[in-house]
N, C-alpha and C positions, 0 to 999 in steps of 0.2 A: 504493500500500500504506500502510495506517495505521501510524503509528510504534509503536503499542502491540503490533503483531504481532511486532516484533523481540524482545519479551520472551519469545517462545515458545522461544528458545534455553535458557531456564532450566529447561524441563521435562526434557530429557535430562541437563542439568547436575545437577539435583536427584537424579536416579537414580544418576548417577556418584558424587556426594558421599555418598549413602546407602550405596552399596556400599563406598566407601572409609572408612566409619565416621567421617565428619566430625562435628564437634560438632552437636548437635541444633538449636541456634538458627540456625546457618547453613543447615542443611537445610530448616528451617521457613521461613525468609525466602526462600530461592531457590524453594522449591515454591510459595509464595504468589505470587511474581512470575510464575511459569509459569501458574498458574491464571488470573491476571488476563488474560494474553494469550489463552489458550484460551477464556475466557468471552467476551471481546470478539469473537473469531472466530465463536463459536457464536451470539452475538447478531446479528451481521451476516448470517450465513447464514440464520437464521430470518426476519429481516426481508426479505431478498431473496426467499426462497421464498414468504413471505406475500403479497408484492406481485403475484405471479403466480397466486395461488390464490383470491382473493376473500375477503370478510369472514368467511364461515362457517369455512372451512379455516384462515384466519389466526388466528381465535380458538382453534381446536383446537391449532394450533402453539404459540401462546403458553402454553396450559395445559401442553402436553407439554414444551416446551423452555425456557420463560421463566425458570424457576428451577432448571434442571437442574444447574448447578454446585453450588448449595447442597445439592441433593438427593444428588448423588454424594458430596460431602464427608461428609454426614450418614450415608450408608449405610456408608462405611468406618469412621466413628466408632462406629456401632452394632455393626459386626462386632467391633470391639476392646473392646466393653463400655463405651464412654464415653458413656453415656446422658445424664449431666448436661451434658456438652459439647454434645451434640446439641440439647438443650432450650435451652441458653444461646445457641447460634447461631441458633435459631429466633426467640427473643426479640430478639436482636441485629438480625436481618433486619427484623423488624417496626418496631422503634424507629429503626433506621438509615434505612429508606425514608421513614417518615413525618416524622421530625424532621430528620435530617442532609440527606437528598436533597431533600426538599421545601423545607427551609430554605435550602439552597444555591441551589436553583432560584429561589426568591423573591428572594433577595439579589442573585444575578447578573442576573436578568431585570429587576428593579425598580430597580437602582441608578441608571440614567439615565432612568427613567420615573417619572411621578407615581404611577401605579398600573397594574396589569395585571388583566385580567378573564378569567374562565373560566366554564363552564357551572355554575351553582349547583346545578341539579338533578342533573347527573352527579356533581358533587363530593359532594353529600349522599347519593347512592346508594352511592358508594364508601365514604364515611365510615360509613354505616349498616352496610355489610358488615364494616368494621373493628370496629365496636362489637359486632356479633354474634360476631366472631372472639374478641375479648377476653373477652366473657361466657362463651363456650364453653370457652375455655382456663382460665378461673378457677374454674369450677364443680367440677371434680374436686378441686381444692385445698380448696374449701369442704366437700366430702364428707369428705375426709380429716380436716379439722379437727373437724367435727361428731362424727365417730366416734372422736375422741381420739387420732388418729395423729400430729398435728403436721405442720408443713410440713417438706420436706427441707432439710437444711443446705446451705450453699454449699460443695459438695464435688464432686469428680469421681467419687466412688465410687458404684456403683449402689445405689439404695435398695430395700428389700424391701417389697412391697405385697401385699395380699390379692387373692384372685381376684375379689372384687366390684369392686375398683378397676380391675382389668384389663378386666373386662367393661364397666364404665362408660366406660373410655377408648375401647374399641372402638365402643360406641354413639355417643359424642361424635364419633368420627372419621367414622363413616358419615353422621351428620347433617350434619357440616361439608361433606363431599364432595357430598352431595345439595344443600345450600344453594349451594355453589359452581357446580354444574351449572345450577341454577335461575338464578343470577346471569348465567351465560353466555348462557342462553336469553333473558333479559331484555335484555342489552346487545347481543346479536348478531341477535336476531330481532324481538321485540315492540317494543323501544324503541331500536333501534340508531342512530336519528338523534341521540339524546342523547350518544352515545359516539363521534362521528365528528369528531375534531379536524382541524384544517387539515392539508393534505398535508405529509408529512414528507420533506424532501429531504436528509436526512443521509447517505443512501447515495450513493456517488459513481458507482457503475456497476451495470448490471443483469446478474445472473448467470443462467445457464441453470438449469433445474430440476435437472439431473444434477449440475452443479457445486455447487449449494446443498446438495443431499442429501449428497453425498460430503464436502463441507466440514463439514457438521453432524456426521456420523459421526466424521470425523477429529478434530474439536474435542472431541467427547465423550470420545473415547479419550485425548486429551491431558489433559483434566480428570481423568479416572480415574487416570491414571499419576501426575500431580502430587498428587492428593488422597491417594493411598496413602502417598506420602512425607510429606505434610503431617501427616496423622493419626498416622503412625507416630512422628513426632518431637515431637508436641505435649506429651506428658507430661514428657519430659526437658527440652524447651526451656522450658517454663513454670517448671520448677525452677531451671534455669540462669540465666534472666534475672530471676527473682524476681517473676514475675507469676502469678497463679492461673489455672488452666485455665478457671475461671468467667469471668474478665475476658477472656481470650483468645477464648473462645467467643463472648461477647456482642459484642465490639468488633473483634477482628482477623479472625477467620474470617468473620464476617458481612459485613464490608466487602470482603474479598477476593472472596467469592462473588458480590457484587452490583456490583463496580467498573464493569463495562462499562455496565450499566443505569443506574448513577448518572450517568455522563458524558453519556449520551444525554438524560436529563431536564434537566440543567443547560444543555446546548447548546440544547435546544428552548426553554427559558425565555429565553435570551439572544436568540433569534429571535422572541420575543413569542408563543410557542405554549404558553401556560400550560395549555390544555386537555390537551395531550399530556403535559406535565410532571406535572400533578396526577394524571392517569390512571396514569402510570408509578409515581409515588411511593406514592400511597394504594392503588392497585390492586395493586401488588406486595406491599404489606404484607398486604392482605386475602388475596391468593393464598397467601402463606406459611402463614397460619393456617387457611385453608379447604381447601387442597389439599396442600401439602407436609407439614405437621405430621400430618394424619390418615394420609397415605400411609406416613409413617415409622412411625406406631403400628402399622399393619397389617403392614408389613415386619418389624417387630421380633419378630413371632411366628415368623419363619423365619430372620432374620438376627441374630446375636449370642447372648449367653448366656441372655437372658431377655426377656420382653415389656417394652416401655417404657410406663409409665403417664404420662398427661398431667398430672402434678402438678408445678407450678412452685414455686420457693421464694418467700419474701416479697418479695425485691428484684425478682425478675422480674415478679411480679404487679403490684407497685406501678408498675414501669416501663411495663407494658402499659396499665394503667388511665390513667396520666398522659398517655401518648402518644395514646390514643384521645380523651381529653377535650380536649386542646389542639388536636389536629388538627381535630376537629369544630368547635370554637369558631372557629378562624382561617380555615376554608374555608366557613363557613356563609353569608357574604355574597357569594360569587362574585367577590371582589376580593382582590388581594394587593399588598403594598408591600415594599420592601427591609427595613424594620424588623421586619415580621412574620417574615421569614426569619431575622433576627438572633435573635428570640425563640425560634424553633424550635431553632436551633443551640445557643443558650444552655442550653435544657433538656437537649439531648443531651449537652453537655459536663458539666453538673451530674450527670447520671446516670452518666457515665463516672467522675467524681470519687468518687461514692458507691460505685460498683462496684469501684473500685481498692482502697478500704479495706475492702471487704466480706470 
């Protein structure tokens, strides 16, 4: 049993603390630890099921469950009307995967090696998807600016938008989903040899299909329970600890939802499997923008007080643009060193510093 599973005890503890009307920061912290454990369990169950299902079904599983923890957290936030927190967590997932995770992987994997190599074609394809994502997420904000609306402020309150912007957001969401499905077809069918990293031996045992499915369902239920407590405490917790909901959404919630995936990428790099690390880091960033974000836009029409428009504030757009630019630049040669990892982490920390004072 992986040690991270022991953190699962924090899920019922979070529920008990919430019922006992414990301080919001404590509930938030305990819920976050519970989500980390449940996300790790979900990641392992998905990987075990994929090993028995072949590449086609494995790709479908990754689409459906790869970012489920972030999706569940975001749905609860949508229901509570915390749309700016949802968008902040989406931005946080993109920059966290491309800067923090890829940087940590390059640093850990390259520390005792002169350089590590990975498929340049596959990396460029993933980076291209990331650029498409950033462009699509920035265009609604351009539309808002051109029509004199101005960008939303750094606030957790819901902004009011016209019907044209809502319709534009739906159109962008549908195009992003179509692009993501085309990317799956490209990577799993027509050019799957480019996206076939070395065998991953991180899983220690083979599970039956029944065990994998039941574990997946159980882990999703645990994530939902912990997410309800997490989201319910975020407003008061941010006030009590003196951090904005914007900062918590970008850096805390995003890291919590991706913790298990982050660890897998770093361990793979330490085993000199940089193809796998790059695919996890950049691929996950693209998946957030091309799949999770548009799904949340569509869900917002039935969940929460009002539809969510894909209009990000200036800090978020700048972070997305910088992330895409530096990721494309550092992966274009198909090689990495530990110092490139330091550069990526440095940009992530700089963004954190700016967002803290935002």
